[in-house]
C-alpha positions, 0 to 999 in steps of 0.5 A: 360505361356504367359496367366499367365503373362498376367493375372498377368499384368491385375491383377496388373493394376486392383489393381493400378486402384482400388487404384487410384479409392478408396481414404480414407482421414485421419482426420485433412486433406483435399485433393484437386481433379484435373481433367485433371490438373484443380481443381474441388473439395476438399475431406473431411476426409473419404471414396471417389471414383475417376475416374481413369485416369481422376481425381487425387489428387492435394494437401494434406492440413493439416487443424490442427493448425500449429506453425511456428518458426520465425527466429531471426533478427536484427531490428533497433528501432526509436532511432537507437538501434539495437535489436535482435528479434524472435517469433512464429506464430500459424495459421490454414488453413480454405480453402484448395483450396486457401492454395494450389493454391493461394500461392506457399509456404504457410509456407515460405510466412507466415514467410517472411510476419511476419518478415517484419512486425516485422521490421516495428512495432519495427522500429516505436518505441523507445527502451524503448517502444519496451521492455515495449509494447510487447503486443501492438506489438503482437496485431499490428502484428496479425492484419496486418498479418491476413489481409494480409494472408486472401486471402491465406485461412488461419487464423492467431490465435496468434503472439508472440515475444519470445525474444527482446535482446538489445546489451550487452553495452546497457543492462549495461547502462540500468542497471546503469540507473535503479540503479540511478533511484532507488537510487534517489527514495530512497533518495527522500523517505528518505528526505520525511521521515525526513521531516515528522519526523521533522513535527511530532516532531514540532507538538509534541513540540507545543502540549507540550507547549500548555499543559504546558501553560494550566497547568501553567494557571490552577495552577495560577488560583488555587493558586490565588483562594487559596490566595483569600480564605486565605485572606478571612480567615484572614479577618474573623479571624481579624474581630472576634478578633476585635469583641472580643477586642470590648467586652473587651476580651484582651486574644483574642488579645494576642492570635492573636499576638502570633500566628502571631509572631510564624508564623514569627518565623517559617518562619525565622527558616525554611529559607534555609542555616539557621544555627544560629538563634538569638531570641529577648528578647521579644520572652520569653514573647510572649511564656509565654503569649501563655502558660498563654492563654493555661492555661486560655483556659484549665481552662475555658474548665474545668469550663464548663465541671463542670457546665455541670456535676453538679447536678441540684436543684430539681424543686420548687413545684407549689403553689396552686392557 
């Protein structure tokens, strides 16, 4: 019985020694090895053998990228506005030994460092800048925190501010300010549109006046040309009548005078609001002269036609020489 108990104890001790001798590190982790309490080396993922009783596992460090939630905190901006800010940090461990032995609590230290630098970054900006320049704040925080955590063996990959919340009364004031600014821009645009409309209307009236003046000038030119041609025709007609009178043709003079008389009579007859027309005694004589002249013209035309259609006498025979 004692021998069986002894065998069991020896077997259990052997199993414990074997478990402390053979170590398998999972993927994504690195383990530190301590010998008599002092760091000696780092175990990478895989199979390893330790000296039991002399070498032990110190820290098991996660080498995968990790995410830290930054708690929300109240921050005072440069213009004394209080905003509530929170964020998130992405980091990776590059040196397991430094992450294990250079800082007591890596995650807590990283969160405290980021919160402190958030207060510093936003405290150096006005409220409007802190709300509109979030990318600039993130880049500044990343640069400062990454430099500060480099001795800890970690690499800070990204820092993002999730939310920046100003007080409710300040948000309402900003909304009213934005509305007033938009109303102002709308009024400016409306005034600009009205001004442009007036300019275009004035330009159109100017062009219309120019075109109207050009049209009147062209019409006057054409009217003057027509009067000039009419005057030339009158002068030519007068010259022809004068030549006929000089040759002793009194009918041409009668015809010329009758035509002028009829034109004057037409102008009087077609006058506006003309209801009663008084004819002078000489009018019947003039009209009779016109009728006589017409008869003479028809008789002269008939005589000319008869002369053209009359048979011609036969040609006389030529005498022999």
